[in-house]
N, C-alpha and C positions, 0 to 999 in steps of 0.2 A: 355722890361725891361728898366726902367730909373734908371741910377746909379747916386748917388749924388757926386761922386768923380772920378777923372781921375788920374791914375798912369802912367805918361808919359813913364817911363822906361820899362813898359811892352809891349809897341808897338814893334812888331817884335820878341818878346821873344818866344822861343820854349818851349811849355808847354805840359806836358803829364798828363792826368787825367784817373784814373781807374773808371769805372762805370759812364762815362761822358755823357750818352745819356738819362738818366731818373732821376727823383727825384732831390735831391740836386745836383747831378752830372751834370744834364742838365742845371741847373741854373748857375753852375760854368763855364761850357763850354761857354754859352752865355756871361757871365760876362767877361771872358778873351777875347773872340772875340771882344766885344765892346771896349776893350782897345787896339785893333789892334794886339793882340798876334796871333801866329800861334799855333793852338791847335790840338793835336792828342789825341784820347781817345779810350778806349776799353770797351766792355761789351759783354755778351754772346748773347743777342738778337739783331736782326737787327735794325739798327739806321739810315737807309738810308733816311727815311721820315724826321726824325729830322734834318739830315744834310742839306736836301733840304730847310727846314724851316729856319735854321740858315743862310744859304747862302743868302736867300731872305731877311732876317731881318737885317743882318749885313754886307753883301757884301763879307764875307769871309767864305769859306767852311771848316769846320773842317775835319780832316783826321781820319776816323773811320776804326777800324779793329775789326772784331769779335774775341773774345778771352775769354777763361775760365781762370781767373787769378790763379786758383789752379794748372794749368799746368805751372810750372815755366819756362820751355823752351819756351813755346809759348808766355808767358808774356815778357820774355827777347827779343825774336825775334820781338815782336811788338814795344818795346821801340827802338830797333835798327833801325827798319823801319821808325819810327817817326823821329829819328835823321838824317837818310839819306835824308828824305824829307824836314825837317824843320831846320836842323842844330842841334848841340848838345843840348840835353834837359837841360835847366837851371832852369826849374820849374817843380817839380814833385808833383802832388796832389794824395796821396793815399786815395781815397774816397770810393771805392767799399767796401761793407760790407753786412752782412746778419744777421738780428736780429730775426731769427725764434725762436718762443717761445718753451721752452722745460723744462722738469722737471728733476732734478738731478738723481732721481732713475730710470729714463727711458733712460738715455743717455748711448749709447754703444760706443765702441772704434771707430767705423766707423764714427759716428756722431761727436764725439770729433775731430777726425782728419780732417773731412770736414770743421767744423766750424773754427777751428784754421787756416786751410789753407787759407780760405777766409779772415778772420778777423785779421790775424797777420802775417802768413808766407809770403803772397804775398807782404805785406808792406816791409818786410825785403829785399826780393829779387828784388823788384822794385828799392829800394834805392841802393842796391848793383850794379844794372845795370847802374844807372845814375851817381853815384859818379865819375867814371873816366872821364865822359863827363864834369861834372861840374868842376873837377880839371883842365882839359885842357882849359876850358872857363874862368878860373879865379874866379869861385865861382858859387853859385846857392842857391836855396831855396827848401827844402823838407817840405811838409805840410802833416802831418799824421792825418787823421780824426779819432777821438775817439768819445766818447759821455759822457753825464753826468750820464749814467745809473749806472756805477760802483761807482761813487761818492755818489750817493743816496742810494747805497746798495740795489738796486732793485732785487727782486726775479723774477723768471719766465724765465730767460735766463742766467744761471750761466757761461756757456762756453763763451758766447758773452761778458759778463762783465769781465771775466778773460782776454780775448783777449784785451779788451779796456784798462784795467789796464796795461797790457803788452805793449801796444802801447806807453804809457807814459814813461815806462822804456827804451824802444827802442829809443824813441825820444831823451831822455837825453843822452844816451850813444853815439848815432850817432853825436849829437851836440858837445860833448866833443872830439870825435875822429877826426871829420872833420872840426872843427872850424878853425884850422890853414890853411886850404885850402879855407877859406872864404865860406864854405858851411854851411848855416844856416838850422837847423832842428827844427821845432816847431809842436806842436799838436794843433788841433782845436776841441773843444768838443761842439757840438750843443746840445740844449735841444730837446724837443719833436717837431720836425718839421713836419708839416702836409702835407707830400707828399701824392700822390694818393695811394701808397702802404699802408701807415699808416692808411689812411681813410678806405680803403677797408678791412683791416685785424684787426686793433686794436682799432680804435677810437670808443668810445661810449660817449653819452652826459654826463653820470655821471663821467666816467673816465677822460674825457677832462676837465670838470669843476673842478674836484678835483686837477688836475695838475695846472690849471690856478690859482687856489686859492693859490698854493705854490709859484707862480711867483710874483716878485715885480712889474713887468710890466704886465698888465692884457690883453695884446693882444696875439693872437696865433702867432706862428712862422711859416713862409712860407719859402720855399727854397731860395727865393730872399734875405731873411734876413741874410743868411750865406755868401753871395757873397763878400761883401765889406771887411769883416774880412779876407777872404781868399786872396783877392787881396792885402791887406795891408801886409800880411805875405809873399806874393810872391815878393813884390816890395822892392826896396831899401829904401822905407820910414821906413821899420823896420830893417834896416841894422845891428843894434847892438842888435837885439832881437833873441835869440836862446835858445833852451832847455826849452822852455816855453809851457804852455798849455793855449790857449785862449778860454774862455768859452763864448758862445753866447746862452743863454737859457732863457732870460727874467728875470733873477735874481732868479733862484731856488737855486743854490748852492752858495749862497753869503758867504763871509768870514768877519771876524772882530767881 
């Protein structure tokens, strides 16, 4: 990965990423490593081979812990272990999510609880775990990944879009509550990023072309396209930006 910018203050920063070993998360892990940050991440599946590749590519090995983020105690324990190894977490990236397609009339309570646990609950409790660390460090940055799906009013995953909308409310409330502690909280809403999962499950030539037709910029989005925006929000380059939602979608949800 070749990055067009260097954020010097991220060198040595203690960064924690959920879902940091695949898809957009893997690109984020690599991006922070290339800034010289100390990166810890969690996901359910084994990421040992990815860690090997990152160490070879960047000279820094990320700290991986297997974790189901719907298990709040396990998530908090992983964050504590990351802080013990790398120092207080000063950058939290709530990236892990699941956009499994579903129909409103087929959703039961168990599915609702599972989807909200992944897509919203884990964000709250990860933030809760890092705030005391950030306070002691004199500040920090929390980046909550949302998506443009709720802005577009997309059908096909109503629980996911409800959580995405909730992420923005959570982001604004946390930004207001912890701003006096110099903790910045922003959301980042990607468009349709063509991860391998998206290609395997949802991408069709017709559907992709229809989406690109809605974009102002006619190139497809790759995980790498989300990295620099995330680094910017993590860095003091955005030190007076909080409570905001940064959209990186090729220009689908334009305003004005």
